[in-house]
C-alpha positions as a Python dict, from the first residue, in 0.01 Angstrom:
ca = {
    (1, 'M'): (0, 0, 0),
    (2, 'D'): (-258, -278, -32),
    (3, 'E'): (-190, -443, -367),
    (4, 'T'): (-561, -522, -410),
    (5, 'A'): (-690, -171, -350),
    (6, 'S'): (-650, -38, -704),
    (7, 'V'): (-836, -321, -878),
    (8, 'H'): (-1198, -222, -938),
    (9, 'E'): (-1269, -482, -1205),
    (10, 'I'): (-1131, -825, -1292),
    (11, 'V'): (-1097, -903, -1662),
    (12, 'V'): (-1140, -1270, -1754),
    (13, 'G'): (-1085, -1413, -2100),
    (14, 'V'): (-1352, -1659, -2215),
    (15, 'D'): (-1396, -1869, -2528),
    (16, 'G'): (-1642, -2141, -2428),
    (17, 'S'): (-1369, -2389, -2326),
    (18, 'A'): (-1341, -2578, -1999),
    (19, 'G'): (-1028, -2377, -1920),
    (20, 'A'): (-1213, -2049, -1966),
    (21, 'R'): (-1494, -2172, -1741),
    (22, 'A'): (-1239, -2253, -1469),
    (23, 'A'): (-1091, -1905, -1512),
    (24, 'L'): (-1438, -1750, -1485),
    (25, 'D'): (-1506, -1943, -1165),
    (26, 'W'): (-1179, -1816, -1017),
    (27, 'A'): (-1248, -1458, -1126),
    (28, 'L'): (-1595, -1457, -971),
    (29, 'R'): (-1467, -1592, -641),
    (30, 'E'): (-1183, -1340, -641),
    (31, 'A'): (-1426, -1058, -717),
    (32, 'T'): (-1635, -1165, -419),
    (33, 'L'): (-1331, -1131, -193),
    (34, 'R'): (-1232, -796, -345),
    (35, 'E'): (-1591, -668, -367),
    (36, 'C'): (-1542, -566, -729),
    (37, 'A'): (-1692, -644, -1071),
    (38, 'V'): (-1597, -895, -1340),
    (39, 'R'): (-1570, -816, -1711),
    (40, 'M'): (-1592, -1118, -1938),
    (41, 'V'): (-1407, -1063, -2265),
    (42, 'T'): (-1421, -1287, -2569),
    (43, 'V'): (-1212, -1217, -2877),
    (44, 'S'): (-1316, -1304, -3232),
    (45, 'P'): (-1062, -1312, -3516),
    (46, 'V'): (-1117, -1023, -3754),
    (47, 'D'): (-1154, -1267, -4043),
    (48, 'E'): (-1440, -1453, -3872),
    (49, 'P'): (-1741, -1220, -3838),
    (50, 'L'): (-1972, -1332, -3559),
    (51, 'G'): (-2269, -1328, -3794),
    (52, 'L'): (-2115, -1613, -3996),
    (53, 'R'): (-2057, -1848, -3701),
    (54, 'D'): (-2237, -2175, -3649),
    (55, 'G'): (-2311, -2226, -4018),
    (56, 'A'): (-2503, -1902, -4077),
    (57, 'V'): (-2548, -1804, -4443),
    (58, 'G'): (-2620, -1480, -4624),
    (59, 'R'): (-2524, -1129, -4521),
    (60, 'P'): (-2353, -1138, -4181),
    (61, 'D'): (-2548, -971, -3902),
    (62, 'V'): (-2256, -865, -3684),
    (63, 'A'): (-2467, -679, -3430),
    (64, 'G'): (-2703, -973, -3393),
    (65, 'G'): (-2411, -1212, -3370),
    (66, 'E'): (-2249, -1006, -3097),
    (67, 'Q'): (-2570, -994, -2896),
    (68, 'D'): (-2609, -1371, -2925),
    (69, 'V'): (-2254, -1422, -2798),
    (70, 'R'): (-2304, -1176, -2512),
    (71, 'D'): (-2627, -1353, -2413),
    (72, 'R'): (-2443, -1687, -2401),
    (73, 'M'): (-2162, -1532, -2198),
    (74, 'A'): (-2411, -1388, -1950),
    (75, 'A'): (-2586, -1724, -1920),
    (76, 'E'): (-2257, -1901, -1851),
    (77, 'A'): (-2164, -1638, -1591),
    (78, 'A'): (-2499, -1688, -1414),
    (79, 'D'): (-2452, -2064, -1418),
    (80, 'V'): (-2096, -2052, -1280),
    (81, 'A'): (-2188, -1787, -1023),
    (82, 'A'): (-2478, -1994, -894),
    (83, 'V'): (-2252, -2294, -835),
    (84, 'A'): (-1976, -2083, -678),
    (85, 'G'): (-2215, -1880, -463),
    (86, 'C'): (-2110, -1553, -629),
    (87, 'D'): (-2446, -1430, -756),
    (88, 'A'): (-2392, -1080, -615),
    (89, 'V'): (-2087, -1008, -832),
    (90, 'P'): (-2163, -754, -1109),
    (91, 'V'): (-2070, -901, -1449),
    (92, 'R'): (-2023, -718, -1779),
    (93, 'T'): (-1966, -884, -2116),
    (94, 'E'): (-1756, -755, -2402),
    (95, 'V'): (-1680, -878, -2755),
    (96, 'R'): (-1353, -776, -2917),
    (97, 'Y'): (-1190, -845, -3252),
    (98, 'G'): (-827, -921, -3320),
    (99, 'E'): (-545, -1129, -3176),
    (100, 'P'): (-672, -1280, -2847),
    (101, 'S'): (-376, -1221, -2614),
    (102, 'R'): (-324, -866, -2739),
    (103, 'E'): (-689, -776, -2693),
    (104, 'L'): (-706, -931, -2345),
    (105, 'V'): (-392, -748, -2235),
    (106, 'D'): (-536, -424, -2370),
    (107, 'A'): (-869, -486, -2196),
    (108, 'A'): (-700, -533, -1858),
    (109, 'G'): (-479, -226, -1897),
    (110, 'P'): (-178, -134, -1685),
    (111, 'G'): (-335, -175, -1343),
    (112, 'G'): (-599, -441, -1396),
    (113, 'L'): (-604, -804, -1293),
    (114, 'L'): (-630, -1040, -1591),
    (115, 'V'): (-747, -1401, -1547),
    (116, 'V'): (-716, -1665, -1818),
    (117, 'G'): (-745, -2040, -1846),
    (118, 'S'): (-428, -2236, -1909),
    (119, 'R'): (-570, -2369, -2237),
    (120, 'G'): (-846, -2247, -2462),
    (121, 'R'): (-1044, -2400, -2748),
    (122, 'G'): (-744, -2376, -2978),
    (123, 'G'): (-502, -2545, -2738),
    (124, 'L'): (-316, -2853, -2858),
    (125, 'S'): (-438, -3178, -2709),
    (126, 'G'): (-207, -3268, -2424),
    (127, 'A'): (-56, -2919, -2398),
    (128, 'L'): (-37, -2794, -2039),
    (129, 'L'): (-6, -2426, -2131),
    (130, 'G'): (-167, -2264, -2432),
    (131, 'S'): (-18, -1988, -2645),
    (132, 'V'): (-276, -1727, -2539),
    (133, 'S'): (-219, -1776, -2166),
    (134, 'R'): (158, -1774, -2216),
    (135, 'Q'): (146, -1455, -2422),
    (136, 'C'): (-81, -1286, -2169),
    (137, 'A'): (164, -1372, -1891),
    (138, 'Q'): (449, -1239, -2104),
    (139, 'H'): (295, -911, -2218),
    (140, 'A'): (36, -804, -1959),
    (141, 'R'): (105, -473, -1789),
    (142, 'G'): (-50, -587, -1462),
    (143, 'P'): (-78, -916, -1273),
    (144, 'V'): (-206, -1222, -1460),
    (145, 'V'): (-361, -1531, -1303),
    (146, 'V'): (-355, -1853, -1505),
    (147, 'V'): (-605, -2118, -1394),
    (148, 'R'): (-575, -2483, -1494),
    (149, 'D'): (-872, -2713, -1535),
    (150, 'D'): (-704, -3054, -1569),
    (151, 'E'): (-717, -3332, -1310),
    (152, 'S'): (-374, -3252, -1163),
    (153, 'A'): (-489, -2903, -1059),
    (154, 'H'): (-727, -2886, -765),
    (155, 'G'): (-834, -2529, -839),
    (156, 'A'): (-931, -2309, -546),
    (157, 'V'): (-1095, -2515, -276),
    (158, 'L'): (-1046, -2314, 44),
    (159, 'W'): (-1068, -1946, -43),
    (160, 'Q'): (-1136, -1814, 305),
    (161, 'G'): (-1030, -1922, 650),
    (162, 'A'): (-721, -2018, 847),
    (163, 'A'): (-655, -2321, 625),
    (164, 'S'): (-619, -2104, 315),
    (165, 'R'): (-259, -2063, 195),
    (166, 'V'): (-93, -1841, -64),
    (167, 'V'): (261, -1938, -170),
    (168, 'V'): (512, -1692, -313),
    (169, 'G'): (863, -1751, -442),
    (170, 'V'): (1138, -1495, -372),
    (171, 'D'): (1494, -1466, -499),
    (172, 'G'): (1602, -1120, -387),
    (173, 'S'): (1498, -948, -712),
    (174, 'A'): (1277, -640, -726),
    (175, 'G'): (1015, -847, -907),
    (176, 'S'): (993, -1100, -628),
    (177, 'V'): (946, -822, -371),
    (178, 'L'): (641, -704, -565),
    (179, 'A'): (524, -1065, -581),
    (180, 'V'): (543, -1086, -200),
    (181, 'R'): (327, -776, -163),
    (182, 'F'): (68, -909, -406),
    (183, 'A'): (68, -1250, -235),
    (184, 'A'): (32, -1091, 109),
    (185, 'A'): (-274, -899, -9),
    (186, 'E'): (-424, -1221, -148),
    (187, 'A'): (-359, -1402, 182),
    (188, 'R'): (-522, -1118, 376),
    (189, 'L'): (-832, -1136, 156),
    (190, 'R'): (-863, -1505, 241),
    (191, 'G'): (-776, -1472, 609),
    (192, 'G'): (-512, -1739, 557),
    (193, 'E'): (-138, -1789, 561),
    (194, 'L'): (130, -1633, 344),
    (195, 'H'): (397, -1896, 271),
    (196, 'V'): (719, -1730, 148),
    (197, 'V'): (975, -1964, -9),
    (198, 'H'): (1330, -1909, -128),
    (199, 'A'): (1483, -2205, -309),
    (200, 'W'): (1859, -2249, -326),
    (201, 'I'): (2084, -2511, -477),
    (202, 'D'): (2456, -2590, -470),
    (203, 'T'): (2502, -2754, -806),
    (204, 'L'): (2259, -2818, -1089),
    (205, 'S'): (2413, -3021, -1372),
    (206, 'G'): (2747, -2863, -1288),
    (207, 'Y'): (2630, -2502, -1325),
    (208, 'G'): (2669, -2422, -957),
    (209, 'G'): (3050, -2430, -971),
    (210, 'L'): (3289, -2641, -769),
    (211, 'P'): (3105, -2772, -462),
    (212, 'W'): (3420, -2762, -245),
    (213, 'A'): (3479, -2397, -334),
    (214, 'R'): (3150, -2287, -177),
    (215, 'P'): (3050, -2495, 128),
    (216, 'A'): (2682, -2579, 157),
    (217, 'T'): (2663, -2408, 497),
    (218, 'T'): (2767, -2078, 337),
    (219, 'L'): (2509, -2117, 58),
    (220, 'R'): (2241, -2192, 315),
    (221, 'E'): (2336, -1882, 509),
    (222, 'Q'): (2321, -1678, 189),
    (223, 'A'): (1974, -1819, 121),
    (224, 'D'): (1858, -1722, 470),
    (225, 'T'): (1992, -1370, 415),
    (226, 'T'): (1814, -1341, 79),
    (227, 'L'): (1487, -1447, 240),
    (228, 'R'): (1520, -1199, 526),
    (229, 'E'): (1612, -913, 293),
    (230, 'S'): (1321, -992, 62),
    (231, 'L'): (1075, -977, 350),
    (232, 'R'): (1230, -657, 482),
    (233, 'A'): (1213, -496, 139),
    (234, 'A'): (850, -600, 95),
    (235, 'W'): (727, -432, 410),
    (236, 'Q'): (1013, -202, 511),
    (237, 'D'): (991, -316, 874),
    (238, 'R'): (612, -268, 885),
    (239, 'S'): (376, -544, 984),
    (240, 'P'): (243, -746, 687),
    (241, 'A'): (-92, -783, 872),
    (242, 'V'): (-103, -1149, 776),
    (243, 'R'): (25, -1476, 920),
    (244, 'V'): (361, -1550, 754),
    (245, 'R'): (561, -1870, 722),
    (246, 'A'): (904, -1820, 563),
    (247, 'Q'): (1129, -2103, 444),
    (248, 'T'): (1452, -2164, 259),
    (249, 'I'): (1443, -2498, 80),
    (250, 'E'): (1725, -2665, -109),
    (251, 'G'): (1636, -2754, -465),
    (252, 'A'): (1563, -2612, -810),
    (253, 'E'): (1317, -2323, -784),
    (254, 'W'): (1049, -2459, -1015),
    (255, 'D'): (1051, -2801, -846),
    (256, 'V'): (1044, -2654, -496),
    (257, 'L'): (762, -2409, -571),
    (258, 'A'): (549, -2670, -750),
    (259, 'E'): (587, -2907, -455),
    (260, 'V'): (517, -2644, -188),
    (261, 'A'): (214, -2518, -383),
    (262, 'E'): (39, -2854, -351),
    (263, 'A'): (-302, -2784, -191),
    (264, 'A'): (-235, -2407, -191),
    (265, 'D'): (-500, -2162, -313),
    (266, 'L'): (-255, -1962, -521),
    (267, 'L'): (112, -1958, -621),
    (268, 'V'): (260, -1613, -689),
    (269, 'V'): (582, -1552, -883),
    (270, 'G'): (757, -1254, -1036),
    (271, 'S'): (772, -1237, -1413),
    (272, 'R'): (1151, -1245, -1404),
    (273, 'G'): (1407, -1341, -1142),
    (274, 'R'): (1764, -1237, -1076),
    (275, 'S'): (1904, -1483, -1327),
    (276, 'S'): (1679, -1375, -1618),
    (277, 'R'): (1812, -1148, -1891),
    (278, 'S'): (1673, -796, -1879),
    (279, 'S'): (1518, -847, -2222),
    (280, 'T'): (1335, -1161, -2114),
    (281, 'L'): (962, -1100, -2071),
    (282, 'L'): (898, -1422, -1881),
    (283, 'G'): (1166, -1609, -1689),
    (284, 'S'): (1216, -1984, -1692),
    (285, 'V'): (1096, -2027, -1333),
    (286, 'S'): (768, -1842, -1387),
    (287, 'L'): (709, -2025, -1715),
    (288, 'R'): (765, -2366, -1554),
    (289, 'C'): (538, -2274, -1264),
    (290, 'L'): (265, -2170, -1508),
    (291, 'T'): (303, -2503, -1684),
    (292, 'F'): (332, -2746, -1395),
    (293, 'A'): (204, -2590, -1071),
    (294, 'P'): (-90, -2779, -914),
    (295, 'C'): (-288, -2461, -839),
    (296, 'P'): (-368, -2125, -1001),
    (297, 'V'): (-54, -1916, -1066),
    (298, 'A'): (-28, -1537, -1050),
    (299, 'V'): (253, -1369, -1242),
    (300, 'V'): (335, -1022, -1110),
    (301, 'R'): (518, -785, -1341),
    (302, 'P'): (700, -474, -1216),
    (303, 'L'): (590, -135, -1348),
    (304, 'R'): (807, 0, -1628),
    (305, 'S'): (973, 244, -1389),
    (306, 'E'): (1061, -43, -1156),
    (307, 'A'): (1174, -297, -1420),
}
């Protein structure tokens, strides 16, 4: 099954921040590749009626306030689309009320693709990952892409062609198999390379056990086996229809993936790995990748029946 086939609309959260603008740019480019529409969603706190924004006085005109916001959203979409060359993408605007992450997750639904900036208007100065983006990655029922706008993140610069590269981390878990399928579909859209990486390590601050009890050669062989089995499970011996590079690399997962993702178009991870507790909504590896990766990061969550 093509993991992109079921997405007919990309939901992107916007709030007027630079991070949201970067997310909108990514969503429009992705929609061009998928030939689908974009729905821009902004969320207003229920205790801040739109008619009272920007110093307005008197009886709040909620309907007028909503229309003003939608007009500004449409103008921003037209501006970003013109720069990105995505003028043909259909764009809808929507205003919601409530808690931002909850409303965005609800807007995307179980099968939608949700795109958010790493930090919004309310983000702390110096914070690399805002609370809304983190909560969306934790609670979304479908894949979430978090796009950074700071100087250490190059954004998406290739998009289509042989030089494009999508990186995915695998660890043998069911979640990472789904991440491989999603990443393969993204690589096919771009006509680029799928770079599959399994990181392994002997000891990390003593947690790996006695190094002489498990020789490094055996651990390396186990890593190779995990990589092969992950690829086999992803495609069940069928062709992935994309150019694949597969590697096992010694090192901590988050460090390895962040380094390999340098100059990549997208890094894809599962929401939880083998070492995460079943009750954990977002594993430590995916959280660190969201925080420090130098490119947009997609978090792929298994369906409830597969979790």
